[in-house]
ZADOTOR-597656 format. One line per 2 residues: their letters; for each residue x, y, z of N, C-alpha, C. Coordinates in Angstrom, 3 decimals, always signed. Layout:
BEGIN
A	X/Y/Z/X/Y/Z/X/Y/Z ~ ... .
! end
This chain:
BEGIN
XX	-36.875/+94.680/-43.776/-37.496/+95.848/-44.390/-36.434/+96.876/-44.796 ~ -35.397/+96.991/-44.005/-34.333/+97.934/-44.299/-33.644/+97.593/-45.618 .
XX	-33.416/+96.298/-45.869/-32.798/+95.879/-47.127/-33.669/+96.264/-48.318 ~ -34.967/+96.082/-48.163/-35.890/+96.424/-49.242/-35.820/+97.916/-49.550 .
XX	-35.833/+98.737/-48.515/-35.759/+100.188/-48.712/-34.450/+100.579/-49.382 ~ -33.354/+99.972/-48.947/-32.048/+100.256/-49.537/-32.029/+99.843/-51.008 .
XX	-32.548/+98.652/-51.304/-32.580/+98.177/-52.690/-33.446/+99.083/-53.569 ~ -34.587/+99.504/-53.057/-35.450/+100.400/-53.832/-34.779/+101.757/-54.061 .
XX	-34.096/+102.263/-53.055/-33.382/+103.531/-53.200/-32.286/+103.392/-54.250 ~ -31.521/+102.282/-54.189/-30.458/+102.053/-55.167/-31.030/+101.907/-56.580 .
XX	-32.125/+101.168/-56.690/-32.756/+100.978/-58.005/-33.259/+102.311/-58.550 ~ -33.875/+103.105/-57.691/-34.364/+104.420/-58.087/-33.203/+105.284/-58.584 .
XX	-32.109/+105.288/-57.851/-30.936/+106.073/-58.248/-30.376/+105.593/-59.585 ~ -30.347/+104.276/-59.784/-29.850/+103.736/-61.052/-30.741/+104.177/-62.217 .
XX	-32.048/+104.102/-62.010/-32.969/+104.526/-63.072/-32.836/+106.017/-63.360 ~ -32.725/+106.816/-62.315/-32.555/+108.258/-62.510/-31.282/+108.546/-63.292 .
XX	-30.217/+107.831/-62.975/-28.966/+107.989/-63.710/-29.137/+107.541/-65.161 ~ -29.802/+106.419/-65.366/-30.021/+105.895/-66.715/-30.734/+106.916/-67.598 .
XX	-31.707/+107.615/-67.018/-32.484/+108.591/-67.776/-31.965/+110.020/-67.620 ~ -30.738/+110.130/-67.076/-30.080/+111.426/-66.886/-30.954/+112.388/-66.082 .
XX	-31.494/+111.862/-64.987/-32.356/+112.650/-64.103/-31.773/+112.769/-62.700 ~ -30.427/+112.706/-62.610/-29.790/+112.811/-61.305/-30.252/+114.099/-60.616 .
XX	-30.403/+114.037/-59.312/-30.830/+115.207/-58.547/-32.329/+115.289/-58.339 ~ -33.084/+114.454/-59.029/-34.538/+114.430/-58.837/-34.833/+113.589/-57.602 .
XX	-35.647/+114.123/-56.723/-36.041/+113.389/-55.523/-37.289/+112.564/-55.830 ~ -37.241/+111.294/-55.501/-38.392/+110.413/-55.701/-38.883/+109.964/-54.330 .
XX	-40.144/+110.227/-54.045/-40.753/+109.773/-52.795/-41.229/+108.338/-53.026 ~ -40.331/+107.401/-52.786/-40.612/+105.987/-53.058/-41.851/+105.529/-52.300 .
XX	-41.988/+105.937/-51.049/-43.148/+105.535/-50.252/-44.454/+106.018/-50.870 ~ -44.458/+107.251/-51.383/-45.669/+107.796/-52.002/-46.012/+107.046/-53.289 .
XX	-45.000/+106.721/-54.071/-45.231/+105.975/-55.318/-45.768/+104.581/-54.996 ~ -45.166/+103.934/-53.994/-45.626/+102.596/-53.622/-47.033/+102.630/-53.035 .
XX	-47.357/+103.680/-52.291/-48.715/+103.807/-51.741/-49.733/+103.950/-52.867 ~ -49.397/+104.755/-53.878/-50.292/+104.905/-55.028/-50.445/+103.579/-55.760 .
XX	-49.343/+102.877/-55.972/-49.405/+101.578/-56.649/-50.277/+100.610/-55.867 ~ -50.126/+100.605/-54.555/-50.936/+99.723/-53.720/-52.414/+100.055/-53.797 .
XX	-52.719/+101.341/-53.763/-54.124/+101.731/-53.840/-54.718/+101.332/-55.186 ~ -53.981/+101.575/-56.261/-54.480/+101.205/-57.593/-54.658/+99.695/-57.706 .
XX	-53.695/+98.948/-57.199/-53.758/+97.484/-57.285/-54.939/+96.923/-56.515 ~ -55.229/+97.504/-55.356/-56.288/+96.965/-54.508/-57.668/+97.538/-54.792 .
XX	-57.728/+98.708/-55.429/-59.049/+99.297/-55.670/-59.512/+99.134/-57.115 ~ -58.600/+98.840/-58.004/-58.972/+98.639/-59.414/-58.696/+97.166/-59.719 .
XX	-57.524/+96.857/-60.206/-57.002/+95.494/-60.383/-55.491/+95.588/-60.282 ~ -54.836/+94.472/-59.959/-53.382/+94.500/-59.745/-52.605/+95.172/-60.881 .
XX	-52.903/+94.866/-62.148/-52.128/+95.508/-63.216/-52.314/+97.026/-63.297 ~ -53.267/+97.557/-62.557/-53.443/+99.013/-62.540/-52.294/+99.708/-61.819 .
XX	-51.560/+98.988/-60.975/-50.471/+99.601/-60.209/-49.387/+100.201/-61.106 ~ -48.748/+99.411/-61.972/-47.705/+100.025/-62.806/-48.281/+101.029/-63.803 .
XX	-49.458/+100.758/-64.306/-50.080/+101.683/-65.252/-50.348/+103.039/-64.594 ~ -50.893/+103.007/-63.394/-51.214/+104.239/-62.672/-49.955/+105.030/-62.349 .
XX	-48.931/+104.359/-61.856/-47.705/+105.075/-61.508/-46.999/+105.610/-62.754 ~ -47.055/+104.863/-63.851/-46.460/+105.353/-65.094/-47.172/+106.615/-65.562 .
XX	-48.483/+106.590/-65.584/-49.238/+107.749/-66.072/-49.037/+108.947/-65.153 ~ -49.014/+108.732/-63.848/-48.770/+109.837/-62.911/-47.381/+110.434/-63.150 .
XX	-46.386/+109.579/-63.342/-45.042/+110.063/-63.608/-44.955/+110.810/-64.932 ~ -45.651/+110.306/-65.927/-45.673/+110.969/-67.234/-46.311/+112.345/-67.114 .
XX	-47.422/+112.414/-66.385/-48.105/+113.704/-66.187/-47.188/+114.682/-65.461 ~ -46.475/+114.205/-64.448/-45.540/+115.079/-63.729/-44.446/+115.574/-64.663 .
XX	-43.905/+114.679/-65.469/-42.863/+115.060/-66.413/-43.348/+116.082/-67.435 ~ -44.558/+115.908/-67.907/-45.127/+116.878/-68.851/-45.286/+118.243/-68.191 .
XX	-45.749/+118.262/-66.951/-45.931/+119.528/-66.239/-44.591/+120.253/-66.086 ~ -43.547/+119.502/-65.782/-42.222/+120.107/-65.660/-41.743/+120.579/-67.029 .
XX	-41.946/+119.734/-68.039/-41.475/+120.043/-69.389/-42.064/+121.304/-69.981 ~ -43.313/+121.592/-69.665/-43.939/+122.802/-70.214/-43.806/+123.993/-69.269 .
XX	-43.088/+123.787/-68.154/-42.861/+124.882/-67.224/-44.014/+125.179/-66.290 ~ -44.940/+124.255/-66.176/-46.106/+124.460/-65.325/-45.740/+124.375/-63.847 .
XX	-44.744/+123.559/-63.513/-44.365/+123.375/-62.111/-42.943/+122.829/-62.031 ~ -42.324/+123.004/-60.851/-41.022/+122.371/-60.630/-41.257/+120.881/-60.394 .
XX	-40.205/+120.089/-60.406/-40.374/+118.636/-60.358/-41.054/+118.160/-59.070 ~ -40.692/+118.710/-57.929/-41.308/+118.279/-56.675/-42.798/+118.561/-56.636 .
XX	-43.165/+119.760/-57.038/-44.581/+120.142/-57.055/-45.355/+119.296/-58.057 ~ -44.761/+119.082/-59.218/-45.431/+118.296/-60.262/-45.657/+116.862/-59.804 .
XX	-44.647/+116.270/-59.151/-44.804/+114.887/-58.693/-45.854/+114.783/-57.593 ~ -45.804/+115.701/-56.630/-46.810/+115.663/-55.553/-48.212/+115.848/-56.115 .
XX	-48.376/+116.757/-57.045/-49.684/+117.019/-57.647/-50.186/+115.810/-58.433 ~ -49.303/+115.189/-59.204/-49.697/+114.019/-59.997/-50.075/+112.853/-59.092 .
XX	-49.314/+112.641/-58.023/-49.632/+111.553/-57.091/-50.982/+111.803/-56.416 ~ -51.220/+113.044/-56.001/-52.513/+113.377/-55.377/-53.671/+113.153/-56.348 .
XX	-53.501/+113.605/-57.582/-54.566/+113.450/-58.581/-54.850/+111.978/-58.861 ~ -53.797/+111.172/-58.967/-53.987/+109.743/-59.229/-54.650/+109.059/-58.040 .
XX	-54.245/+109.434/-56.811/-54.903/+108.888/-55.615/-56.391/+109.226/-55.640 ~ -56.703/+110.463/-55.982/-58.097/+110.900/-56.006/-58.905/+110.148/-57.064 .
XX	-58.258/+109.757/-58.145/-58.957/+109.045/-59.213/-59.230/+107.585/-58.852 ~ -58.430/+107.025/-57.953/-58.618/+105.620/-57.550/-59.834/+105.494/-56.640 .
XX	-60.628/+104.466/-56.854/-61.716/+104.217/-55.911/-61.128/+103.886/-54.541 ~ -61.847/+104.201/-53.474/-61.332/+103.828/-52.147/-61.223/+102.310/-52.030 .
XX	-60.236/+101.876/-51.272/-60.048/+100.451/-51.025/-61.072/+100.014/-49.990 ~ -61.856/+99.011/-50.319/-62.891/+98.523/-49.409/-62.275/+98.044/-48.107 .
XX	-62.857/+98.459/-46.991/-62.432/+97.986/-45.686/-61.222/+98.683/-45.118 ~ -60.773/+99.781/-45.738/-59.643/+100.529/-45.179/-59.976/+101.996/-45.161 .
XX	-59.290/+102.711/-44.286/-59.527/+104.150/-44.216/-58.868/+104.814/-45.409 ~ -59.422/+105.938/-45.837/-58.881/+106.686/-46.951/-57.631/+107.414/-46.466 .
XX	-56.474/+107.155/-47.088/-55.211/+107.733/-46.651/-54.715/+108.832/-47.565 ~ -55.590/+109.419/-48.309/-55.172/+110.494/-49.205/-54.951/+111.716/-48.386 .
! end
């Protein structure tokens, strides 16, 4: 599990560098939790779509000055979680 976390952190850092977003904190666990909820409560392909749209919404909020990046990301993740139907047979972790 440690290798996976390290690889995801490295990949995240590489992507942030690629898009010239160094210094942005990404809560990998929160993004993966949202992807998991979307995949299990909607359909599997909803995972990347949901995380992309949440990230886009956060970026737009920052771009128009509505919120700083941390607040925008937390708000977008919460909103996307709220939009997902609950996963059958599990407790709601929002």
